[in-house]
C-alpha positions in Angstrom: 22.8 -3.1 -2.9 19.1 -3.9 -2.0 16.6 -5.6 -4.2 13.7 -3.3 -3.3 11.5 -5.0 -5.9 11.4 -8.0 -3.5 11.3 -6.1 -0.3 8.3 -6.6 2.0 6.9 -5.5 5.3 5.6 -7.7 8.2 3.9 -7.5 11.5 3.1 -10.0 14.3 -0.2 -11.3 15.8 -0.7 -13.7 18.7 -3.4 -15.7 17.0 -2.9 -16.3 13.2 -6.3 -18.0 12.7 -8.2 -15.1 14.2 -6.0 -12.7 12.2 -6.9 -14.5 9.0 -10.5 -14.2 9.9 -10.2 -10.4 10.6 -8.0 -9.5 7.6 -9.6 -12.0 5.1 -13.3 -12.0 6.1 -14.0 -8.9 8.2 -11.8 -6.5 6.0 -12.3 -8.6 2.8 -8.6 -8.5 1.9 -7.1 -11.1 -0.3 -4.7 -13.4 1.6 -1.6 -14.9 0.0 0.4 -18.0 0.7 3.9 -17.5 1.9 6.0 -20.3 0.4 4.7 -23.2 2.4 5.0 -21.5 5.8 1.2 -21.6 6.4 1.6 -24.6 8.6 3.7 -22.4 11.0 0.9 -19.7 11.1 2.4 -17.3 8.5 0.2 -15.8 5.8 0.4 -12.8 3.5 -2.0 -9.9 2.9 -1.9 -9.7 -0.9 -1.0 -6.2 -2.2 -1.1 -7.3 -5.9 1.6 -7.5 -8.4 3.2 -10.4 -6.5 3.7 -8.3 -3.3 2.3 -9.1 0.2 2.6 -8.0 3.8 3.8 -10.9 5.9 1.8 -11.7 9.0 3.5 -14.0 11.5 2.6 -15.5 14.9 4.2 -14.3 18.0 2.7 -15.7 21.2 4.1 -12.8 23.3 2.8 -10.2 20.9 2.7 -6.6 21.9 1.1 -4.2 19.4 3.2 -1.5 17.9 2.3 2.1 18.9 2.3 3.1 15.2 0.3 2.2 12.1 1.4 -1.1 10.6 -0.9 -1.2 7.5 -2.2 1.7 5.4 -5.0 0.8 3.0 -5.6 3.4 0.2 -9.2 4.0 -0.6 -11.0 6.1 -3.3 -13.7 7.3 -0.9 -12.8 7.5 2.8 -16.4 8.1 3.9 -17.6 5.0 2.2 -14.7 3.0 3.5 -15.3 4.1 7.2 -19.0 3.5 6.9 -18.3 -0.1 5.6 -15.8 -0.8 8.3 -18.2 0.3 11.0 -21.0 -1.8 9.4 -18.6 -4.8 9.6 -18.1 -4.1 13.3 -14.7 -2.3 13.2 -14.4 0.6 15.6 -12.5 3.7 14.5 -9.7 5.1 16.7 -9.3 8.7 17.8 -6.1 10.4 18.6 -5.3 13.6 20.6 -3.7 16.2 18.4 -5.6 15.1 15.2 -8.7 17.0 14.1 -11.0 14.1 13.5 -14.7 14.4 12.7 -17.6 12.4 14.1 -16.6 9.4 11.9 -13.1 9.5 13.1 -11.7 10.9 9.9 -8.8 13.4 9.9 -9.7 15.6 6.9 -6.3 17.0 6.1 -4.3 15.9 3.1 -4.4 13.1 2.9 -7.6 12.1 4.7 -7.0 9.3 7.2 -9.0 7.2 9.6 -7.5 4.6 11.9 -8.7 1.3 13.4 -7.1 -1.6 15.2 -7.2 -5.3 14.5 -8.3 -7.6 17.3 -4.8 -7.6 18.7 -4.2 -3.8 18.9 -2.2 -3.5 15.6 -3.2 -0.1 14.1 -4.3 0.1 10.5 -5.6 3.0 8.5 -7.7 3.8 5.5 -6.2 6.7 3.6 -7.6 8.8 0.8 -5.0 10.8 -1.1 -5.9 13.9 -3.1 
């Protein structure tokens, strides 16, 4: 019934220009066009193989209280160190055993951070 090969995820931001700066420059992610909708503030975070997460403007944005973007990494310590070097603060959550860097060292290893609008993202290192 569903064409999951073309399925995609999305989340909102109140300021798409600032979001492009954060995701493209601060995080260094590749950004993707979204079928001519850029003039309306939409853009994609390129996941490769023709897939992207859609980011769209919403002036009355309220961040979700869950993780909207998980970014797999080979070495979580290197990733967290680089995020901090780029000025990104790591989040801490009650109920998770996080070390001094903010890494939860279970399986998988996870560390969370927020974009400038409060959307929660993570870096995740699977076994």
